[in-house]
C-alpha positions in Angstrom: 27.6 -55.6 44.7 30.9 -54.4 44.2 33.0 -53.5 47.0 34.2 -49.9 47.2 37.6 -50.3 46.2 36.6 -52.2 43.0 34.2 -49.7 42.1 37.1 -46.9 42.6 39.4 -49.2 40.6 37.1 -48.8 37.7 38.5 -44.9 37.5 34.8 -44.2 36.3 32.8 -42.1 38.5 29.8 -42.3 36.1 29.7 -45.7 35.5 30.5 -46.5 39.3 27.3 -44.4 40.3 25.2 -46.4 37.9 26.5 -49.8 38.9 25.7 -48.8 42.7 22.4 -47.0 42.2 20.9 -49.3 39.4 20.9 -52.1 42.0 18.4 -50.1 44.2 16.1 -48.7 41.3 14.1 -51.8 40.3 11.9 -49.5 38.3 12.0 -45.9 39.5 11.1 -46.1 43.0 9.2 -42.9 42.9 7.2 -41.4 45.3 3.7 -41.4 44.3 0.5 -39.9 45.5 -3.0 -39.9 43.7 -3.9 -36.5 42.1 -4.2 -34.9 38.5 -1.1 -35.8 36.5 0.1 -37.0 33.1 0.4 -40.8 33.9 -2.9 -43.1 34.2 -3.5 -44.9 37.2 -6.9 -46.1 37.3 -10.5 -45.4 37.0 -13.3 -44.9 40.0 -17.0 -44.2 39.7 -18.0 -40.9 39.3 -19.1 -39.2 42.5 -21.3 -35.6 42.7 -18.6 -33.0 43.1 -15.8 -34.7 41.1 -14.0 -32.6 38.6 -16.0 -33.1 35.0 -12.5 -32.5 33.6 -11.1 -35.9 34.9 -14.2 -37.8 33.4 -13.5 -40.3 30.6 -16.1 -39.6 28.2 -15.0 -41.9 25.5 -15.8 -44.8 28.4 -18.8 -43.2 29.1 -19.7 -43.3 25.8 -18.8 -46.8 25.1 -20.4 -48.3 28.7 -22.9 -45.8 29.4 -21.2 -45.4 32.8 -19.2 -42.6 34.2 -15.7 -43.1 35.6 -13.2 -40.6 36.8 -9.7 -40.9 35.6 -7.2 -41.2 38.8 -3.4 -40.4 38.2 -0.4 -40.6 39.6 1.9 -37.7 39.6 5.6 -37.8 40.9 6.5 -35.9 44.5 10.0 -34.3 43.9 12.4 -33.5 46.6 15.4 -30.9 46.8 18.2 -33.0 47.6 21.5 -30.8 49.0 25.0 -33.2 49.1 27.5 -31.9 51.4 31.0 -33.5 51.0 33.6 -32.9 53.9 37.1 -31.9 51.9 39.1 -31.2 55.0 42.5 -33.1 55.4 41.4 -35.8 57.4 39.5 -37.2 54.6 42.6 -38.1 53.2 43.1 -41.2 55.6 43.4 -44.6 53.8 42.1 -47.8 54.9 44.0 -50.9 54.5 42.3 -51.3 51.0 44.2 -48.2 49.6 40.8 -46.2 49.5 40.5 -42.9 51.3 37.6 -41.5 53.0 37.3 -39.2 50.0 37.4 -41.8 47.6 34.4 -43.8 49.4 32.5 -40.0 50.0 32.9 -39.4 45.8 31.5 -42.9 45.3 28.6 -42.5 47.8 27.4 -39.0 46.8 27.9 -40.0 42.9 25.6 -42.9 43.6 23.0 -40.9 45.5 23.2 -38.1 43.0 22.3 -40.6 40.0 19.6 -42.1 42.4 18.0 -38.8 43.1 18.1 -37.4 39.5 16.6 -40.5 38.1 13.7 -40.0 40.7 13.1 -36.7 39.6 14.5 -34.5 42.3 16.7 -31.3 42.2 20.3 -32.0 43.4 22.5 -29.6 44.8 26.2 -30.4 45.7 28.4 -28.2 48.1 32.3 -29.1 48.5 33.6 -27.9 52.1 37.0 -26.9 51.7 38.8 -24.3 53.9 39.7 -21.9 50.7 35.7 -21.3 50.2 32.8 -23.2 49.2 32.4 -25.1 45.8 28.6 -24.9 45.3 26.4 -26.3 42.6 22.7 -24.8 42.9 20.1 -27.3 42.7 18.7 -28.6 39.4 16.5 -31.5 38.4 17.5 -31.7 34.6 19.9 -34.8 33.7 22.8 -32.6 33.1 23.2 -31.7 36.4 24.6 -35.2 36.8 27.7 -34.4 34.7 28.3 -31.4 36.8 28.3 -33.3 40.0 30.3 -36.2 38.5 33.0 -33.6 37.3 33.1 -31.7 40.5 33.4 -34.8 42.6 36.4 -36.2 40.5 38.1 -33.1 41.0 37.6 -32.7 44.6 40.8 -32.9 46.9 40.8 -32.9 50.9 43.1 -30.3 52.5 43.1 -28.2 55.5 40.5 -27.7 57.9 37.0 -27.0 58.1 35.8 -23.9 56.6 35.2 -20.7 58.9 31.8 -19.7 59.9 32.0 -16.8 57.3 32.5 -19.2 54.6 29.6 -21.3 55.5 27.1 -18.4 56.0 25.9 -18.4 52.3 24.7 -22.0 53.0 22.2 -21.1 55.8 21.5 -17.7 54.5 18.3 -18.6 52.8 15.6 -20.8 53.6 15.1 -23.7 51.1 13.2 -26.8 52.4 15.2 -29.8 51.3 16.9 -33.1 52.5 20.5 -32.4 53.4 22.9 -35.3 53.2 26.3 -34.8 54.7 29.4 -36.9 54.2 32.0 -36.4 56.6 34.4 -38.2 59.3 33.2 -35.7 62.1 36.9 -34.3 62.8 36.5 -31.1 64.2 38.1 -28.7 66.5 35.0 -27.1 67.9 31.9 -28.6 66.9 31.9 -26.5 63.6 30.3 -29.4 61.6 27.6 -29.7 64.4 26.7 -26.0 64.3 26.2 -26.2 60.4 24.1 -29.0 60.4 22.0 -27.3 63.1 21.9 -24.4 61.2 20.7 -26.1 58.1 18.2 -28.3 59.7 16.6 -25.3 61.0 16.5 -23.4 57.7 16.5 -26.4 55.5 14.7 -29.1 57.1 15.6 -32.9 57.4 19.3 -33.9 57.7 21.1 -37.2 57.0 24.5 -37.2 58.5 26.5 -40.1 57.1 29.4 -40.8 59.3 32.5 -42.1 57.5 35.1 -44.4 59.3 37.7 -46.6 57.8 38.1 -50.5 58.6 41.7 -49.9 60.3 40.5 -47.4 62.5 37.3 -49.5 63.6 39.3 -52.6 64.2 42.7 -51.1 64.7 44.5 -53.2 62.5 47.6 -51.6 63.1 50.9 -53.8 64.7 53.9 -52.7 66.8 55.2 -49.2 66.9 53.3 -46.9 65.2 53.5 -43.0 64.6 50.0 -41.3 64.0 49.9 -37.9 62.4 46.8 -35.9 62.6 46.2 -34.9 58.9 45.0 -31.3 59.8 47.2 -30.0 62.4 50.4 -32.3 61.8 50.6 -33.2 65.3 51.9 -36.8 65.7 51.3 -39.7 68.3 53.7 -42.6 68.9 52.3 -45.7 70.3 52.7 -49.5 70.5 49.4 -50.7 68.7 49.4 -54.0 69.9 49.6 -52.7 73.8 47.2 -49.7 73.3 44.5 -51.4 70.9 41.6 -52.3 73.7 42.0 -48.9 75.1 42.1 -47.3 71.7 38.9 -49.1 70.8 37.1 -48.2 73.9 38.0 -44.6 73.5 36.5 -45.0 69.9 33.1 -46.8 70.7 32.8 -43.9 73.1 33.2 -41.1 70.7 30.9 -42.8 68.4 28.2 -43.3 71.1 28.5 -39.7 71.7 28.5 -38.6 68.2 25.3 -40.6 67.4 23.7 -39.2 70.6 24.6 -35.8 69.7 23.4 -36.0 66.2 20.1 -37.3 67.0 19.7 -34.9 69.9 19.9 -32.1 67.2 17.3 -33.8 65.1 19.4 -35.5 62.5 19.5 -38.8 61.3 22.6 -40.8 61.9 24.3 -43.5 59.9 27.6 -44.9 60.5 29.4 -46.3 57.4 32.7 -48.5 57.2 34.7 -47.5 54.0 35.7 -51.2 53.6 32.0 -52.1 53.1 29.4 -51.7 50.0 27.5 -48.4 49.8 23.9 -50.1 50.2 23.2 -48.9 53.5 23.3 -45.4 52.8 21.2 -45.7 49.8 18.7 -47.3 52.0 19.0 -44.6 54.5 18.4 -42.1 51.5 15.6 -43.8 50.1 14.0 -44.1 53.7 13.8 -40.7 53.7 12.7 -40.3 49.9 
């Protein structure tokens, strides 16, 4: 699989999404159950009480035996994709890829995978100036809408206010919610939103994005850090503070994972320098 920066270098989100997702399809990867459907699966002998409409009369005429057609029907799902588009998602890794760039690739690939499995897919961009929302649809044209919206998404400002988020949780609709975020927040606003979505919609998968230069603290010498959402700055010597930084980061990550699971979310930490396959595996496990 191509690395995230190689995928981004294609400058073609639909092509990148297809490259990523088709490596996982291997056919249709559809969730199946036996029932009355359009696709034939197998025969089984007739038993008293079976629906005679499913009896294969042609086979009975040829063999003088009575068989019931069993079929496979596809179980569809509503998938709601959420993208955190606050300013902290502009953070760039050493490979030049921002968290927003990685989030675009990731959600495009998930949308491609879901639509090709017959799922209805919705997309919401979480921005401070209001939500950008595409309602769930299962038709292939939804992919074009999603790709266009993701390509034009920009990261700015802070997380939307509670009043802006209210429409997302106002109506109960069963769905698998997949949220892509770096979890940088001031007062638990992301946690609050996902908790409400867990109550109103069902399962929540939280994909936590971190850059490799954050995880490994690859900086050297005197460094000035700027909070992309508040503008506050911090000066430190990276070589002297590396161990303390990493210990603090790991403590925060453990707490973030524990908190997410305590709230009933599925949680996965993703490194923006690594391939997107882990996120797709997490989706397929729940799909």
